[in-house]
N, C-alpha and C positions, 0 to 999 in steps of 0.2 A: 228503862229508856226508851223513848219511842225512836225506832232505828230510821225510819221513814224520814222523819223530820231532824235526825241527827245528819242523814245521808244528803239531804235536802239545801242545810245550812253554809253547803260551801268550804265546810272545813276541811275534807278529803282533796276538794282542787286546790287550796291554799296548802296543804302538806306537802300534793307531791311536788309543787311548784319551791318549795322550801321556803313559805311564808310565815309559818307557823312557830311560834315559839319554842322553847326545849319542853314546858310545861304540856304545849297543845300537843306536839309531837308525841310524846309518852303516852298521854289520852288515847290519840289514833293509833299507836301500835298497839295498844291494851285494848280496845275496841275490836281492831281486826282479829286480834288473837280470839275474841271471846263471841264476837257475830259475824256468822258466815255472812251475811247480808252486806257487812261492811268490806270482808276481804273481798268478795265477788266486785264490789263496787272499784276496790282498789286496782282489781286485777283487769277490770274492764278500763281504766284511766290508762294503766300503764299499755294494754293492749292500744288500745288507739295512738297514743306518743309513741310506741315501737313502730306502730304503720305509718307515721309521720315522718319517724327518723330513717327509715328505708328508703323515701324518697330522697335523702341526702346522698344515698349509695357510698357511702363511705364509712368506715368505722373512727370513733376517737381515736388518739393519738394511744402507744400501747401504756404509757406509762400512767397516763390518765385511768383506762380502762383498768389496768392492775390495781392501783391506787383504790378505787372503787369499789371493785371485787374482794378485795382486801377488807374493807370495811361491811360488806356485803357477810362475808364468811363470819367476822366477830360477831355482828349483830345475832346472825341465823345461830350459831354455838349458844350465846348467851341464854336466846329465846327457847333453844331446846332445853337446856341446863334446868328452866323452871316447868317444865312437863307443860310449853304451850306449842300449838301447831307452827312450825315454820314457814310454810307454805307462803301467806300472805307476805311474810316478810321479805321473803327473796324475789318475790314479786314486785316490792318495793323498792328493793335494791337494783334490780334489771330497769325498773322505771327511773331510777335515780342516774343510772349508768345512761339510758337513753337521752335523759334531759341533759346530762354533760356533755354528751355527745352532739346532741343539736346545738349546746350553747359554743362549742368549741368550733363548729362549722358555720354557725351563724357570724360569728367574729369573724372570721377567714372569708365569708363571704362578703361581709359588712367593707374590710379593707382592699379585698378586689372589687368590690362595685365602686369603692371611692378610688381607686387605682385608676378605673376604667374611666369613670367619668373624667379625672384630671387629664387623662390621655386625649379623650374627646374632646375636650377643651381647648386643650394645646393645639391638637390636631385643626380644629376649627378656627383659631387664630391664625397658625399659619397658612390654612387656607386663604382666610380671606387678607392677610398681607401677599400671598402670592398674586391673588385676583387683583389688588390695588398695583401691584408691580407690574403684572402684564397689562393693566389699563394705560398705566402711565407709558409704558414703550409704546402700546398700539397708538394711542395721540401723539407722541413724539414722533413715530413713524408715519403716521399720517400728516404731520405738521412739517417734516423735513422734505415729502413727498410733493407737497403743495408748493412750499416755500423755495424749495430748490428747485423746481423744475425751470428749465429754461425757459419755457413759454411763460411761466410765472409774470405778470406785472401788477406790482404793489403800489397800491393807489391809496395813497395817505391823506385822510380825510380831517381836517382840524376845525378844533371849536370855534363858533360861533359868539357873539355878544350875549346868547342865552345862557351856554355853558362854554366860557372861555377856555378852561382845561381840558375839554373834552377830545378824544383823540381814539381814531380807529383807522383799519386798514381795509381796504376790500382787495383780495388777490383774484385778480382777473386773469383768465388763460385763454385767450381766442383759440390757439391749437387744439386743446382737449376741452375747450368750450365748457368752461368749468369756472365757477367763481365762489367765493368762500369770503365771510366777514369774520374779521378780528379784532375785539373790541380789547383797545388798551387801555382806555381811562374813560369813565361813562357813570355819572352818578343814576341810582334806580329812578325810575320813573315817578311821579305821583300818583296817588291810587286815582284808579278810573284811566289812566294814561298809559300809552304804549309807543315807543318808538317805532318808525317806519322809515324804510329804505328806499331810496328813489333811484331810477337812473336817469340821466339827463340824455336825450336820443332827438338827435335835430332839434335842439332848443325846448322841447317839452317833457316833462315829467313822466317817466315809465315806473309803474307800482312793482317792488320788488318785495313786497310785504311787510308786516309789523314782526318783530321780534324781542323775546327777551334776553337780559342777559346774563351769559354763562360767564361766571369769574375765574381765573385761574390761568396759568401760563399756556401757552400753546393751545389753546381752545378757538376752534372755528367751526361758523356754522355755515354749512350748505346754502347757497343762493340761486335762485333760477339764473340761466345765463341769459345774458342781453349782447348782441352781435355787435352791437358798433356806440357804445356809449360815448358820450364827451366827458361826463362828470359822474360822480356818486354824491348824494346827499342823506342826511338824516333828519326827520322832523319830528317833533313833537306831537303825537296826534290821540284823540280819543281812544279807548281799548276799543280794538278791533279793526283799527285803521281806518283811512278816508280816502276817499276817490282824489281828490287833489290836496296835495301838500299846502299845511296851512304854513306859509312863507315866514309870517313875524314867528315861529315857533322853529325857525331851522337852526339846528345843534351842531350839525357837521356838515363839511362838504369839501371836496377834493376834486381836482382835475385832471384828466388821464394826459 
């Protein structure tokens, strides 16, 4: 037998991992008893795996350990009766014990990992739900603080011929010098266009900036405060806004 080729064939690794057939296992055990080099290789494999097993820092369950030890004892007795050296087979049995322990705790670790992943997923979902509730209440509290303030004047802006169903509200509070826009009904602007808000002061339009539509209940967009407006209006302008309103693109208007 070419022992080096036999060792390098991978049969010993398959054997210690329990992947050989009954006939192959018998052949490995026979060769380990006859050739010290093969027995030494099995011992080296066993030591490496036992070292790995020690990282688990736990022993396999007592009933599993006893079952494997009984199997080792039976195998060792049978080999001694035939006059063979039992030492390699004892190492093989210990290797089997190590593999069993590793397998057991691997399964336990997999279950623990799966349980932890499930808990983490549940926690992430719960955290997301809590944040959504907090955001809702923060938005609600802000809305109530603005709309419920005694100094708030809700200026309704109604749709014009360009968008008959449009409707929005400017919450103007001269006492707190605050202004907020609330869109009730307004279609999205065409590509390349934006809505622009104007305050009419002494009959002249004052730019209050372009805005994007934010959908949802109780959504307020803060505006620059204008001290003495007579009305508010919205026009449809090119993206980025215009220095003067395009009057034939008037969307909404409301008088104070």
